Structure formats: C-alpha cells, structure tokens
ZAMARVEX-548991 format. One record per residue (C-alpha): x, y, z; residue number from 0. Coordinates in Angstrom, 3 decimals, padded with zeros to 6 digits. Last residue first. Layout:
BEGIN
<x=X	y=Y	z=Z	resi=NUM>
...
This chain:
BEGIN
<x=-032.253	y=-012.775	z=010.646	resi=34>
<x=-030.442	y=-009.663	z=012.395	resi=33>
<x=-027.306	y=-011.511	z=013.278	resi=32>
<x=-026.834	y=-011.495	z=009.407	resi=31>
<x=-028.112	y=-007.991	z=008.806	resi=30>
<x=-025.505	y=-006.828	z=011.442	resi=29>
<x=-022.765	y=-009.098	z=009.697	resi=28>
<x=-023.503	y=-007.817	z=006.267	resi=27>
<x=-023.771	y=-003.958	z=007.358	resi=26>
<x=-020.624	y=-004.588	z=008.536	resi=25>
<x=-018.858	y=-006.165	z=005.492	resi=24>
<x=-020.134	y=-002.589	z=003.684	resi=23>
<x=-018.789	y=-000.343	z=006.443	resi=22>
<x=-015.194	y=-002.161	z=006.228	resi=21>
<x=-015.674	y=-002.117	z=002.042	resi=20>
<x=-016.262	y=001.158	z=002.158	resi=19>
<x=-013.223	y=002.032	z=004.828	resi=18>
<x=-011.221	y=000.166	z=003.046	resi=17>
<x=-012.016	y=001.998	z=-000.411	resi=16>
<x=-011.416	y=005.630	z=001.705	resi=15>
<x=-007.919	y=004.225	z=002.270	resi=14>
<x=-007.037	y=003.448	z=-001.226	resi=13>
<x=-008.301	y=006.776	z=-002.211	resi=12>
<x=-005.600	y=008.714	z=-001.086	resi=11>
<x=-003.585	y=007.170	z=001.933	resi=10>
<x=-003.523	y=010.278	z=003.977	resi=9>
<x=-006.977	y=010.019	z=005.015	resi=8>
<x=-006.973	y=006.090	z=005.701	resi=7>
<x=-006.559	y=006.745	z=009.266	resi=6>
<x=-002.572	y=007.494	z=010.258	resi=5>
<x=-001.374	y=004.049	z=009.476	resi=4>
<x=001.085	y=005.183	z=007.373	resi=3>
<x=001.018	y=004.595	z=003.207	resi=2>
<x=002.673	y=002.854	z=001.198	resi=1>
<x=000.085	y=-000.149	z=000.051	resi=0>
C-alpha cells in the first residue's frame, strides 16, 4: 500500500476504499445477526 496508519486520509483513494469495504462488511454482519 505504501502509506502510514493515520486513519486512511493520507492514503488517498485506497484508504477510502478500505473504509467502504469495512462498512459494507459491517452491514452484512449486522443483517446476518438480525436474521
């Protein structure tokens, strides 16, 4: 990746994409626990 762990802001697009993927996984896990 080539970026420091400062929250993903300095990483640019890759950090933002990682946050989006984690958010989607969180929604999927939440939906799984609902059912």
